[in-house]
N, C-alpha and C positions, 0 to 999 in steps of 0.2 A: 340581425334579428328581424323577423317579419313583423311589420307594423299592423296594429289592430285596425280592422275595418268596422265602421259603425255608420249609422244614419239616423236622422230624426225627421219627423214631420215638422214643418214650420209651425210655431205655436200660434194660437188663436189670434193674438194681437199682431203678430208679424206677417201673417199671410198676405195682407193687402199691399204691403210696402213695395215689394218688387214690381208690382203691376202699375203703381201710380208714381214711381220715382222717375225724375228727369232732371236736367240741369237747372230748371226753375224751382222744382220742389224736391230737394235732395234727401230729406229725411235722415240727415246725418247730424249727430251731436258730438260734443267735444269735451274731454277732460284734459287738463294740463297740470303737471307738477313742475314747479321751478325749484332748482337746486341752488346752492351757494357757489358752486363751481361749474365751469363749462362742461358740456356733455362730451364724453368720449364715445364717438360714433361706433367704433368697432365693438366696444364692450356692450353698448346699448343693443346692437343687433344680436350679439351673442346671448344677452339676457332674454330678449324676446323669444328667440328660438329655443331656449331652455324652458321657458314658461309655457309656450303654446301647447305642447303635448299634454300637460296637466289639465288644461281647460278645453275639454272636448267640445263644449258648447261653442267655442270660438274657432276651433280647428276644423272648419267646415267650408264647403263651397255649395252654391245653389245648383241643383239639377232639376230638370223639368220631366215629370212623368206624364202619363196619359191623362190623369185626372187632377193631380196636384203637383206643385213644386215641393221639393224637399231638400234637406241638408245632407250632404254626403261627406265622409271623412276627407280631410285635406292634410297631407303630410309634406307639402312643399316647403322649401326653405323660404323664410320671410325676410324681406329687405326693408330696412328703415329708410326714410327719405328726409331731405331737408324741408322744413315747413314752408309751404307756398304762401303767397300774399293773401289769397282769398281763403277765408276760413269756412269750415263745414261745407265744402264744395262737393259736387257730384263726382264720383269716381266709378269707373267700370271695373268689376272684379277681374275680368280677363287680363287687365293690365296691372293687376295686383296679386299675382300668383293665385288668383281666384278667391283670395281672402276677402271678408266683408268688413274689414277694419284697416285703418292706416296708423302707423306709428311714425311720428315726426320728431325732429330735433331742431332746435334753434337756440344758439348760444347756450344758456343754462337751463333751457326748458325742454321737457319731454311731454309730448302730446299724443293722446289716443283719440282718433276720430272714428266713430262706429256707425254703421248702417243699422237703422232701427229694427229691421227684420230680425237681426241677430239677438238683441238684448235691449234692456232699458238702462237707466242711469245707475241703478244699484249693481247690476251685473257688470257693467263696464268699469265701474270704479274698482271693484274687486280685482279685475284683470289688470288694470293699470297699477294698482298698489303692489301686486305681486311682481310685475315687471320692474318697477323702480326698486323694490326690495332686492331683487336678484341683481340688478345693476349695481347697487351700492355694495353688495356682497362681493361682486367681481372686482370692484375697486379696492377691496381689501378691508372694508369696514366690518367690524365685528358687531353683528346685530342680533337682537332677540325677537323672534316673530310674535311672542306673547299671545299665541293662539289666534292672531288676527290676519295672518297671511295664508290664504287658501293654497297658494303655490307650494307651501311647506306642509300641507296636510293631505291625507289620503283622499281620493275622489269619493264623494258620496253619490250613489245612484240618483238621488232626488235632485241633484244639481242640474240634471239634464231633463227634468220632467216638464211637461206642459201643465203648469199648475192651474191654468184656466179649466182645462178638461178634467183635472183631478178633483176640482171643487165645484163642478157643474151639478146643479140640482134641477131636474126636469119639472119639479113641482113648484119651483120658485121663479119661473121665467117672467121677466118684465118686458112688455112691449116697448120698442124703441121708437118714440115719436119725437122729432125735434123740429122746432120752427127755425127758419133761417135767421141768421144773426146780422147785426150791423157790421159793415166792413170799413176798414180804414183805406181810403183811396188817395193816392198822390203819385206824382212822377217818381219813377224808381231809377236807381243807379244801373249803369250798363255792366255787362260782363259778369253778372251774378255777384257783384261786389256787395258785401254786407257791412254796413256801418255799425261799429261796435262802440258802445259807451259802457265803461265799467266804473261803478261807483263803489268806493271802499268805505265801510263803516266799522265802528267798534261794535262787536257782538253785544257786549254788556249795555252799551248806550241804546242800541236798537231794541233789546229786550225790555229795557225800562220804559221806552216810549210805547211799545206794544202793550206792556203790562198796565200802563195808565188808561188804556181802553179796554182792559180785561180781555185782551186778545193774544193770540200767538203771533210770532213774527210773520208766518205765512199769511194769516188773516189780515194783519196790518198792511203788509206790502200789497196784497191783492186789492185792498180798499184804496190805497194810494193810486194804483194803476187805474182802477175804474173811475175814481174821482177826476183824475187828470184827463181821461178820455172824455168824460162828460163836459168838462170845462173847455176843452180845446177843440172838440168836434162840433163845430157850430151848426151843422145840418142834422145832428143826431135827433134833436127834439122835433124836427119837422118831418120825420119819416116814421115808419111803423115797426122797424126791426129792433130787437133789444141788443144791448151790449152783453156778450156772453164770454166770460173769461174762463178758459179751461185750465184746470190745475191738476196735474197727474199726482196720484196717490200711490205710494208703494204698498202693495197688498200683502207682502210677505208677513209683516207682524200680525195682521188680522187672521191669517190662515196657517200660521206656523210653517211657512214654506222657506226653502233654502235654494230654490231654483236660480240658476244664473241666466236663464232666458227671460223673455218679457213676462213681467207679472205686475203691471201697474194699470190703473184705470183713472180716467178723468172724473173729477167732480167739477161742478161749474157754478159760478156766481152769475146771476141773470138780473139785469136792470133794464126796464122798459123806458121808452121815450117820455112817458108821463111822470117818470121819477127823475127827470133831468135837473130839477131844482133842489134835489136833496142835499143836505149838508154832509160834511165828511163824517160827523158823528152818526148820522142816520145810515150812511152807506156801510160803515164798519159794523153797526148793529145788525143790519140785514145780512151782511156777509157771514157773521158768526152764526146766525140762525140757519142759513143755508148750509153751512158746514155741518152743523149739528144734525140736521135732517138727513143729510146724505151719507154721513160717516157712521152708519150703524151696520152691524154684521148682516142683518136682514136685507138692507138696501144693497149692500155690496154683492151678496150672493145672488140677489134677484137680477141685478144688472149684468153681472158676470155670466149668469146662466142665459140671459137674453142674447149676449154676443155668441156664446158657444152654440146655442140652439140653431143659429143660422147655418153653420157648417154641417149640421145633422139632418138638414132637409134632404130627403131622398133624391129629389130631382136635381138639386145642386150638386150632390155628391157624384151622381152619375154623369154630370155634364163634362165634356172634354175640357181640358185646361184652357185651350185657346179661346173658348167661349167664356169660361170663368174670368179670364184675363180682361176681356171687354166689359163684362159685368162689374168687375171690381172698379175699373176706371169710372164707369157711369155712376156706380153706387157711391164712390168716394166724392164725386162732384156733388151728389145730392145730400150725402150725410157726413161729409168730411169738411171740405173747405168752406162750404156755405153755412155751416152751423156754429162756427166759433169766430169771435172777433180777434182774439189773441190768446196766447198760452203763457202761463207762468209756472215754472218748475223750480221748487226749492228743495235741494238735496239735504239741507240741514248741515249738521256738523260732520266734517270729513275726519274720520278717525284713522289713525295709523299708530304703530308701535312707538312707545316713548323713545326707543333707540334710534328711530328714523328722524326725530324732530330736529337734531342738530344739522341735518343735511338737506332738509326740505324747507324752503323759505315761503312757498306759496302754493295753494291748490285752487284751481279754477274749473268752472263748469259752464259751458255755453251751448245753447240750442239755437238752431236756425229758425227763422220765422218767415212765413209767406208774406205777412204784413209786419208783425212785430213779435219777436220771440224774446221772452224775458226769463232769466234764470238766476238762481243765487246759490251760493255754497259758503259755508263758514269753515275757517281753519284757524285754530287757536282763538284769538280775540278779534279776528278780522272777518267781517261778512262782506262778500263781494257780490254785488248786484249787477248783472249784465243785461244790457238792452241792445239786441241785435235787430237791425232792420235794413231792408233794401229801399225804404221810402226816403225821399230827400227832405221831407217835412219833419223837423225835429221838435215841433211844438209840444207834443205829449211828453217827451223826455224832459224838456225844459220845465214843464209844469210840475212833473214829479220832483225834480230838484228843488223847485220853489216850495213845494209842500214839505219836503224833508227839512229845508232851512227853517220854515215856519214852525216846525216841531222841534227846533233846536238840535237837530242832528248834524254833527260835523261829518264831512265826507271828503274824499279825494277822488277826482275825476281823471280817468285815463281813457284815451280814445285811439283808434287806429286811423284817424283822419284829423290832421292838425287843426283844421278850421273849426272843429267841434268845440274846442275850448272856448272860443269867442261866442259860440252859439249858446252854450250851457251856462257859462259863468259870468 
């Protein structure tokens, strides 16, 4: 049977990533599902290849046209690989059957690592969930998708839409002006090694502490991060740049979207050097106010439209791609790495069918960070907070642990580097 050909423009959020990606700045993020039994590699590879055709937004390869890069259909057979020691590392699509994601196995763990040009966390999780569901089915388990497994539902055309363009409003464009942010500076590990600290909490206990501040879990953890940075960055108060914590927000609920491609946008909490003596209570109060101001439909449409308006500029559209490629690199240095201190992404509760729960022991989500990448995800009553960094200085992570202890939160610490236990505990 002849396979369907299709192609997509790279979505508004994803356009810049192919131009700015390199071994130092990989723009790769990671989802893992741990099972109660060791992974059968042959059945996992079979499951991936059964699922890929259903997810056209993932079954693509990058091609370069005269004016833009774009996604073209990819029907190559996909090969799973044993998980490497370095997480969220750079990979070249030409060495991966031109796919923009990797599927790894290690003992009882199945991992999906995805290049951000393809999708965001919400889209990637749906893909991995369908892969693991298919894998468990191939093992012989009788499962009920309960309407939650996209791989068992017909394709919706809107799964492949660029929801940024669909929700663009030319009358609501917000000009994007960003001041440079305070940066964490220290000696880094060699070979792109990322030091990972995972802190495991009870979801209910974390909710209770956040509730005591009349805050959400995301607002509470964001405040802990900022407070730890202020306390441990001794030179912060002596300079002029603010701490800016970028927090991606899933836009799908705000715009009733179902796209599997990128559709998230950062909100930010901003604290200036003259606020370096604020108490934790002050920081969480300011954080809540900044969330409230930015999380309105009007603000989201305005910022979204500002991003989309850039690609509608006539001169930019007519510019050959090789010139755009240079412009993207320069622009990202001016408006990307220099305008944020760190990122924190909370995926919230990872949902899967009840019939899968007896087979899935743990779900995890990790983002890479140029300085410090922080992510969290909850599965049943476990919240996992991951701190990934290439910096050798662990003082900010240690301060965060101290704050959690001060707030009477019990936690378990896991690290990919044995000496970290002595540093943190």
